Structure formats: structure tokens, C-alpha cells
N, CA, C and O atoms as a MOPAC input file, in Angstrom:
PM7 MOZYME 1SCF
protein

 N      8.27200 1    12.91400 1     6.99200 1
 C      7.18800 1    12.16100 1     6.38600 1
 C      7.74800 1    10.82900 1     5.88500 1
 O      8.76100 1    10.78400 1     5.18800 1
 N      7.07200 1     9.76800 1     6.25100 1
 C      7.43000 1     8.44200 1     5.75100 1
 C      7.10700 1     8.37300 1     4.26600 1
 O      6.01800 1     8.76400 1     3.84700 1
 N      8.04800 1     7.87600 1     3.46900 1
 C      7.81600 1     7.69200 1     2.03600 1
 C      8.11800 1     6.25100 1     1.67900 1
 O      9.17800 1     5.72100 1     2.01300 1
 N      7.16900 1     5.62300 1     0.99400 1
 C      7.33700 1     4.24700 1     0.54400 1
 C      7.18500 1     4.22700 1    -0.97000 1
 O      6.45500 1     5.03600 1    -1.54200 1
 N      7.87900 1     3.29900 1    -1.61200 1
 C      7.90100 1     3.22600 1    -3.06900 1
 C      7.48600 1     1.83000 1    -3.51800 1
 O      8.03800 1     0.82800 1    -3.06400 1
 N      6.49500 1     1.78100 1    -4.42400 1
 C      5.97600 1     0.51000 1    -4.92600 1
 C      5.98000 1     0.53700 1    -6.44800 1
 O      5.27200 1     1.33500 1    -7.06300 1
 N      6.77600 1    -0.33200 1    -7.05100 1
 C      6.88500 1    -0.41200 1    -8.50600 1
 C      6.08400 1    -1.61900 1    -8.98000 1
 O      6.50000 1    -2.76500 1    -8.81000 1
 N      4.93100 1    -1.34100 1    -9.57400 1
 C      4.03100 1    -2.41700 1    -9.97500 1
 C      4.48400 1    -3.13700 1   -11.24200 1
 O      3.82700 1    -4.08300 1   -11.67500 1
 N      5.58900 1    -2.71000 1   -11.84300 1
 C      6.16400 1    -3.50900 1   -12.92300 1
 C      6.92800 1    -4.69200 1   -12.33900 1
 O      7.20300 1    -5.66900 1   -13.03600 1
 N      7.26700 1    -4.60000 1   -11.06300 1
 C      7.96700 1    -5.67700 1   -10.35300 1
 C      7.02100 1    -6.38800 1    -9.39000 1
 O      7.04300 1    -7.61400 1    -9.28300 1
 N      6.19700 1    -5.62300 1    -8.69500 1
 C      5.26400 1    -6.17900 1    -7.70800 1
 C      4.01500 1    -6.66400 1    -8.43900 1
 O      3.03500 1    -5.92900 1    -8.56400 1
 N      4.05600 1    -7.88600 1    -8.91100 1
 C      2.96000 1    -8.38700 1    -9.73400 1
 C      2.09500 1    -9.42600 1    -9.02800 1
 O      1.32500 1   -10.14000 1    -9.67100 1
 N      2.22300 1    -9.50800 1    -7.70400 1
 C      1.36800 1   -10.41600 1    -6.93200 1
 C      1.07600 1    -9.78300 1    -5.57500 1
 O      1.77200 1    -8.86800 1    -5.13600 1
 N      0.03600 1   -10.28600 1    -4.92600 1
 C     -0.30000 1    -9.78300 1    -3.58400 1
 C      0.86300 1    -9.99200 1    -2.62900 1
 O      1.22100 1    -9.08400 1    -1.87800 1
 N      1.45600 1   -11.18600 1    -2.65000 1
 C      2.52400 1   -11.47900 1    -1.69700 1
 C      3.74000 1   -10.58300 1    -1.92800 1
 O      4.38600 1   -10.16300 1    -0.96800 1
 N      4.05800 1   -10.28900 1    -3.18200 1
 C      5.17800 1    -9.38500 1    -3.46500 1
 C      4.88700 1    -7.99600 1    -2.89100 1
 O      5.77000 1    -7.36600 1    -2.30900 1
 N      3.65300 1    -7.52300 1    -3.05300 1
 C      3.29100 1    -6.22100 1    -2.49100 1
 C      3.38500 1    -6.25800 1    -0.96600 1
 O      3.97000 1    -5.36300 1    -0.35700 1
 N      2.80900 1    -7.29400 1    -0.35000 1
 C      2.81900 1    -7.37600 1     1.11300 1
 C      4.24800 1    -7.41200 1     1.66300 1
 O      4.53600 1    -6.77100 1     2.67400 1
 N      5.14500 1    -8.15600 1     1.00900 1
 C      6.54100 1    -8.20000 1     1.47000 1
 C      7.17100 1    -6.80900 1     1.40400 1
 O      7.82600 1    -6.37000 1     2.34900 1
 N      6.96600 1    -6.12800 1     0.28800 1
 C      7.52600 1    -4.79000 1     0.13200 1
 C      6.92700 1    -3.82600 1     1.15500 1
 O      7.64300 1    -3.01900 1     1.74800 1
 N      5.62300 1    -3.91200 1     1.35700 1
 C      4.96200 1    -3.03900 1     2.32700 1
 C      5.49600 1    -3.29200 1     3.73700 1
 O      5.79600 1    -2.34400 1     4.46300 1
 N      5.61600 1    -4.55300 1     4.12800 1
 C      6.09600 1    -4.88400 1     5.47400 1
 C      7.50200 1    -4.34500 1     5.69900 1
 O      7.79800 1    -3.81400 1     6.77000 1
 N      8.36800 1    -4.47800 1     4.70400 1
 C      9.74000 1    -3.98400 1     4.82900 1
 C      9.77900 1    -2.46400 1     4.95500 1
 O     10.47000 1    -1.92400 1     5.81800 1
 N      9.04100 1    -1.78300 1     4.09900 1
 C      9.11500 1    -0.32100 1     4.06200 1
 C      8.35800 1     0.36500 1     5.19300 1
 O      8.74100 1     1.45000 1     5.63000 1
 N      7.29900 1    -0.25600 1     5.66400 1
 C      6.47200 1     0.37500 1     6.69600 1
 C      7.01800 1     0.15600 1     8.09600 1
 O      6.64700 1     0.86000 1     9.03600 1
 N      7.89900 1    -0.82300 1     8.22900 1
 C      8.39600 1    -1.17300 1     9.55000 1
 C      7.50400 1    -2.15700 1    10.27500 1
 O      7.74500 1    -2.46900 1    11.44100 1
 N      6.46500 1    -2.65600 1     9.59400 1
 C      5.55600 1    -3.62100 1    10.21900 1
 C      6.27100 1    -4.93100 1    10.51900 1
 O      5.93200 1    -5.62700 1    11.47600 1
 N      7.25500 1    -5.26100 1     9.70300 1
 C      8.10100 1    -6.41800 1     9.95700 1
 C      7.38400 1    -7.74500 1     9.95900 1
 O      6.39600 1    -7.94400 1     9.25300 1
 N      7.90600 1    -8.65500 1    10.77300 1
 C      7.43400 1   -10.03600 1    10.78300 1
 C      6.02300 1   -10.19400 1    11.31500 1
 O      5.35800 1   -11.17800 1    10.99200 1
 N      5.54800 1    -9.26200 1    12.11500 1
 C      4.20300 1    -9.43300 1    12.67800 1
 C      3.10300 1    -9.08600 1    11.67500 1
 O      1.92400 1    -9.30700 1    11.95100 1
 N      3.48000 1    -8.54200 1    10.50800 1
 C      2.49000 1    -8.16700 1     9.50100 1
 C      1.82000 1    -9.41800 1     8.94800 1
 O      2.49900 1   -10.36300 1     8.54500 1
 N      0.49100 1    -9.42500 1     8.92800 1
 C     -0.27500 1   -10.61100 1     8.57400 1
 C     -0.41900 1   -10.90500 1     7.09800 1
 O     -0.98300 1   -11.94100 1     6.74800 1
 N      0.06000 1   -10.04700 1     6.21700 1
 C      0.02100 1   -10.27500 1     4.76500 1
 C     -1.38000 1   -10.59800 1     4.26200 1
 O     -1.59100 1   -11.58300 1     3.55400 1
 N     -2.33100 1    -9.75000 1     4.64100 1
 C     -3.70000 1    -9.85700 1     4.12300 1
 C     -4.32900 1    -8.46200 1     4.17800 1
 O     -3.74700 1    -7.52800 1     4.72900 1
 N     -5.51400 1    -8.34100 1     3.60400 1
 C     -6.15500 1    -7.02200 1     3.53500 1
 C     -6.46200 1    -6.44500 1     4.91000 1
 O     -6.30700 1    -5.24200 1     5.11900 1
 N     -6.89300 1    -7.27800 1     5.85100 1
 C     -7.18700 1    -6.78000 1     7.19800 1
 C     -5.93400 1    -6.22100 1     7.86200 1
 O     -5.97300 1    -5.15500 1     8.47700 1
 N     -4.83100 1    -6.93800 1     7.73600 1
 C     -3.57600 1    -6.47300 1     8.33000 1
 C     -3.10300 1    -5.18500 1     7.65900 1
 O     -2.61700 1    -4.27400 1     8.33000 1
 N     -3.24400 1    -5.11000 1     6.34000 1
 C     -2.85800 1    -3.89700 1     5.61800 1
 C     -3.66900 1    -2.70400 1     6.11500 1
 O     -3.11100 1    -1.63700 1     6.36700 1
 N     -4.97700 1    -2.88000 1     6.25500 1
 C     -5.84300 1    -1.80500 1     6.75200 1
 C     -5.42600 1    -1.38600 1     8.15900 1
 O     -5.33700 1    -0.19400 1     8.45500 1
 N     -5.17100 1    -2.36400 1     9.02400 1
 C     -4.79500 1    -2.06300 1    10.40600 1
 C     -3.51200 1    -1.24300 1    10.47300 1
 O     -3.42400 1    -0.28500 1    11.24200 1
 N     -2.52100 1    -1.61400 1     9.67400 1
 C     -1.26100 1    -0.86600 1     9.69400 1
 C     -1.46700 1     0.53700 1     9.12400 1
 O     -1.00300 1     1.52000 1     9.70200 1
 N     -2.16000 1     0.62500 1     7.99800 1
 C     -2.36700 1     1.93600 1     7.37100 1
 C     -3.13600 1     2.89600 1     8.26600 1
 O     -2.80500 1     4.08000 1     8.33000 1
 N     -4.14600 1     2.40900 1     8.94900 1
 C     -5.03700 1     3.30000 1     9.70000 1
 C     -4.73500 1     3.38300 1    11.18700 1
 O     -5.35700 1     4.17600 1    11.89500 1
 N     -3.78900 1     2.57800 1    11.68100 1
 C     -3.56100 1     2.62600 1    13.11100 1
 C     -2.12700 1     2.52800 1    13.57100 1
 O     -1.80400 1     2.97100 1    14.67300 1
 N     -1.25500 1     1.95700 1    12.75400 1
 C      0.11300 1     1.72200 1    13.20900 1
 C      1.15500 1     2.53000 1    12.45700 1
 O      2.26000 1     2.73900 1    12.95600 1
 N      0.81500 1     2.98100 1    11.27100 1
 C      1.77000 1     3.67400 1    10.41600 1
 C      2.01100 1     5.09100 1    10.92900 1
 O      1.07600 1     5.78500 1    11.32900 1
 N      3.26900 1     5.50900 1    10.91300 1
 C      3.61100 1     6.88300 1    11.28800 1
 C      3.11900 1     7.81300 1    10.18600 1
 O      3.61800 1     7.78200 1     9.06100 1
 N      2.15100 1     8.62700 1    10.51800 1
 C      1.57500 1     9.55100 1     9.54800 1
 C      2.10900 1    10.95000 1     9.79600 1
 O      2.45200 1    11.27000 1    10.93400 1
 N      2.19400 1    11.78500 1     8.79000 1
 C      1.76200 1    11.56900 1     7.41200 1
 C      2.71800 1    10.64500 1     6.66900 1
 O      3.88100 1    10.49000 1     7.04200 1
 N      2.19700 1    10.04000 1     5.61400 1
 C      2.99000 1     9.13300 1     4.78000 1
 C      2.60200 1     9.32000 1     3.31800 1
 O      1.46100 1     9.64400 1     2.99100 1
 N      3.58500 1     9.10700 1     2.45100 1
 C      3.35200 1     9.18100 1     1.00800 1
 C      3.74700 1     7.83700 1     0.40800 1
 O      4.84000 1     7.32800 1     0.65500 1
 N      2.84100 1     7.27300 1    -0.38100 1
 C      3.10100 1     6.02700 1    -1.08700 1
 C      3.25600 1     6.35300 1    -2.56400 1
 O      2.29700 1     6.75200 1    -3.22500 1
 N      4.45900 1     6.18100 1    -3.07100 1
 C      4.73100 1     6.40100 1    -4.49200 1
 C      4.34600 1     5.13300 1    -5.23000 1
 O      4.82500 1     4.04800 1    -4.90000 1
 N      3.48400 1     5.26400 1    -6.22500 1
 C      2.96700 1     4.11900 1    -6.97500 1
 C      3.46500 1     4.21500 1    -8.41600 1
 O      2.91600 1     4.96000 1    -9.22700 1
 N      4.51200 1     3.45000 1    -8.71800 1
 C      5.11200 1     3.46000 1   -10.04900 1
 C      4.46500 1     2.39100 1   -10.92600 1
 O      4.15900 1     1.29200 1   -10.46400 1
 N      4.26600 1     2.72600 1   -12.18000 1
 C      3.71800 1     1.78200 1   -13.17000 1
 C      2.41000 1     1.16100 1   -12.69400 1
 O      2.18800 1    -0.04000 1   -12.84800 1
 N      1.55600 1     1.98200 1   -12.12000 1
 C      0.25400 1     1.51000 1   -11.65300 1
 C     -0.56200 1     1.04900 1   -12.85800 1
 O     -0.80300 1     1.83400 1   -13.77500 1
 N     -0.98900 1    -0.21700 1   -12.86900 1
 C     -1.72600 1    -0.70900 1   -14.04000 1
 C     -3.12200 1    -0.09600 1   -14.12500 1
 O     -3.69000 1     0.30300 1   -13.10800 1
 N     -3.67600 1    -0.02000 1   -15.33600 1
 C     -5.06300 1     0.43800 1   -15.49000 1
 C     -6.00200 1    -0.47600 1   -14.69900 1
 O     -5.69900 1    -1.65100 1   -14.49100 1
 N     -7.12100 1     0.05600 1   -14.26800 1
 C     -8.05900 1    -0.71100 1   -13.43800 1
 C     -8.38500 1    -2.08200 1   -14.02300 1
 O     -8.44500 1    -3.06800 1   -13.28800 1
 N     -8.59200 1    -2.15300 1   -15.31300 1
 C     -8.98700 1    -3.41300 1   -15.95000 1
 C     -7.86800 1    -4.45500 1   -15.94200 1
 O     -8.12100 1    -5.63000 1   -16.20700 1
 N     -6.62900 1    -4.03600 1   -15.63900 1
 C     -5.48500 1    -4.94800 1   -15.69300 1
 C     -4.85600 1    -5.19900 1   -14.32100 1
 O     -3.73900 1    -5.71200 1   -14.25100 1
 N     -5.52800 1    -4.86000 1   -13.25500 1
 C     -4.92700 1    -4.96800 1   -11.92200 1
 C     -4.96900 1    -6.37500 1   -11.34300 1
 O     -4.21100 1    -6.68100 1   -10.42200 1
 N     -5.82200 1    -7.22000 1   -11.85300 1
 C     -5.85900 1    -8.60700 1   -11.41100 1
 C     -5.93600 1    -8.74500 1    -9.90800 1
 O     -6.77200 1    -8.11700 1    -9.25800 1
 N     -5.05000 1    -9.57900 1    -9.35200 1
 C     -5.09100 1    -9.85000 1    -7.91700 1
 C     -4.67200 1    -8.65500 1    -7.07200 1
 O     -4.86500 1    -8.66400 1    -5.85600 1
 N     -4.10300 1    -7.62800 1    -7.69500 1
 C     -3.73000 1    -6.42300 1    -6.95200 1
 C     -4.87800 1    -5.43000 1    -6.82100 1
 O     -4.75500 1    -4.43600 1    -6.10600 1
 N     -5.98700 1    -5.68500 1    -7.49900 1
 C     -7.11200 1    -4.74100 1    -7.49800 1
 C     -7.62000 1    -4.45500 1    -6.09000 1
 O     -7.87500 1    -3.29900 1    -5.75000 1
 N     -7.76700 1    -5.47800 1    -5.27600 1
 C     -8.28500 1    -5.28000 1    -3.91800 1
 C     -7.30700 1    -4.47300 1    -3.06500 1
 O     -7.72900 1    -3.64700 1    -2.25600 1
 N     -6.01600 1    -4.70200 1    -3.23800 1
 C     -5.01400 1    -3.95300 1    -2.48100 1
 C     -5.04800 1    -2.47900 1    -2.87600 1
 O     -5.04800 1    -1.60100 1    -2.01300 1
 N     -5.07700 1    -2.21400 1    -4.15900 1
 C     -5.08800 1    -0.82800 1    -4.63100 1
 C     -6.36700 1    -0.12100 1    -4.18700 1
 O     -6.33000 1     1.04800 1    -3.80200 1
 N     -7.49300 1    -0.82200 1    -4.23800 1
 C     -8.75600 1    -0.24200 1    -3.76400 1
 C     -8.67600 1     0.07700 1    -2.27400 1
 O     -9.17100 1     1.11500 1    -1.83400 1
 N     -8.05500 1    -0.80800 1    -1.49400 1
 C     -7.91100 1    -0.56800 1    -0.05900 1
 C     -7.00500 1     0.63700 1     0.19200 1
 O     -7.28900 1     1.44700 1     1.07500 1
 N     -5.92200 1     0.76500 1    -0.56900 1
 C     -5.04900 1     1.93400 1    -0.42600 1
 C     -5.82600 1     3.21700 1    -0.68900 1
 O     -5.68500 1     4.19900 1     0.03900 1
 N     -6.64400 1     3.20100 1    -1.73500 1
 C     -7.45500 1     4.38100 1    -2.06700 1
 C     -8.46000 1     4.68800 1    -0.96300 1
 O     -8.66500 1     5.85100 1    -0.61700 1
 N     -9.08600 1     3.65700 1    -0.41100 1
 C    -10.05100 1     3.85900 1     0.67700 1
 C     -9.36300 1     4.41400 1     1.91700 1
 O     -9.88800 1     5.31700 1     2.56800 1
 N     -8.19100 1     3.87700 1     2.24800 1
 C     -7.45200 1     4.36400 1     3.41700 1
 C     -7.04100 1     5.82100 1     3.22800 1
 O     -7.11000 1     6.61100 1     4.17000 1
 N     -6.61500 1     6.18100 1     2.02200 1
 C     -6.23000 1     7.57100 1     1.75800 1
 C     -7.41400 1     8.50800 1     1.98000 1
 O     -7.25000 1     9.59500 1     2.53400 1
 N     -8.59600 1     8.09600 1     1.55400 1
 C     -9.80400 1     8.91500 1     1.78700 1
 C    -10.12700 1     8.98900 1     3.27300 1
 O    -10.43400 1    10.06000 1     3.79600 1
 N    -10.05700 1     7.86300 1     3.93900 1
 C    -10.38500 1     7.77900 1     5.36800 1
 C     -9.44500 1     8.65500 1     6.20400 1
 O     -9.87000 1     9.27400 1     7.17900 1
 N     -8.18100 1     8.70200 1     5.82000 1
 C     -7.17700 1     9.41400 1     6.60800 1
 C     -7.05300 1    10.88600 1     6.22400 1
 O     -6.19800 1    11.59400 1     6.75700 1
 N     -7.88700 1    11.34600 1     5.31700 1
 C     -8.06600 1    12.77600 1     5.04300 1
 C     -6.75600 1    13.54500 1     4.87200 1
 O     -6.48600 1    14.50200 1     5.59700 1
 N     -5.94800 1    13.11200 1     3.90400 1
 C     -4.72800 1    13.84200 1     3.59700 1
 C     -3.49100 1    13.39500 1     4.33900 1
 O     -2.39000 1    13.83900 1     4.01500 1
 N     -3.63800 1    12.53900 1     5.31400 1
 C     -2.48200 1    12.04900 1     6.06300 1
 C     -1.76900 1    10.91300 1     5.33700 1
 O     -0.59500 1    10.64800 1     5.59200 1
 N     -2.47700 1    10.24600 1     4.43700 1
 C     -1.89800 1     9.19800 1     3.60000 1
 C     -2.07200 1     9.65000 1     2.15200 1
 O     -3.19400 1     9.80200 1     1.66800 1
 N     -0.96900 1     9.85900 1     1.48200 1
 C     -0.99300 1    10.38800 1     0.11900 1
 C     -0.56400 1     9.29300 1    -0.84200 1
 O      0.51600 1     8.72200 1    -0.69800 1
 N     -1.40600 1     9.00200 1    -1.81700 1
 C     -1.04600 1     8.07800 1    -2.88600 1
 C     -0.55600 1     8.91400 1    -4.05300 1
 O     -1.29000 1     9.74600 1    -4.58600 1
 N      0.68000 1     8.69100 1    -4.44500 1
 C      1.30900 1     9.51300 1    -5.47300 1
 C      1.65700 1     8.65800 1    -6.68300 1
 O      2.69500 1     7.99700 1    -6.69400 1
 N      0.79800 1     8.66200 1    -7.70900 1
 C      1.16800 1     7.94200 1    -8.93800 1
 C      2.42800 1     8.56200 1    -9.53600 1
 O      2.60100 1     9.78100 1    -9.52400 1
 N      3.29000 1     7.71800 1   -10.05100 1
 C      4.54000 1     8.22500 1   -10.63800 1
 C      4.82900 1     7.51800 1   -11.94400 1
 O      5.83600 1     7.80400 1   -12.59100 1

């Protein structure tokens, strides 16, 4: 199972998250660093099953520019019916 780790005490911007995601997922340089590209990799290119460890996940009211990314991760986890696991830590 692929395991990726995201520490939101360090990843405080969309670009920081996208860089970390591209490195850990193997998407590499072709990753488009936007919500559409994130969805495409999560739902079509990522080796499943996968677990995303989410450290220091901020409360919903404090997510700022990361809110859309976190919402997309949650939607993808629902869509993939257990193949993508979001693990708060």
C-alpha cells in the first residue's frame, strides 16, 4: 500500500502541498499543481490502495487556501470507496 505523509504545520500553502504530493505520489514533473491535476492523479493514476497521513490538520475554519485541497481529498476518498484512506494523525 502506498503511504504518503502530509504535515500541515509545514505545508501552509497550496504550492507546498502540491510539491509534497508530486514527490510522494510519483506524479513528478508532469503534475499540474492544481485541483484538476490532483483529482486526476488521485482517481486515475495513483497506485491504489493508498493511505494519506494528515498530520496537524487545521480545523475547518482555519484551513484558508488549503480548504479546497482538503475538501477534494475527502471527496476522492468517498469516490474511491475505501481505496484511498485519509488518516488524521
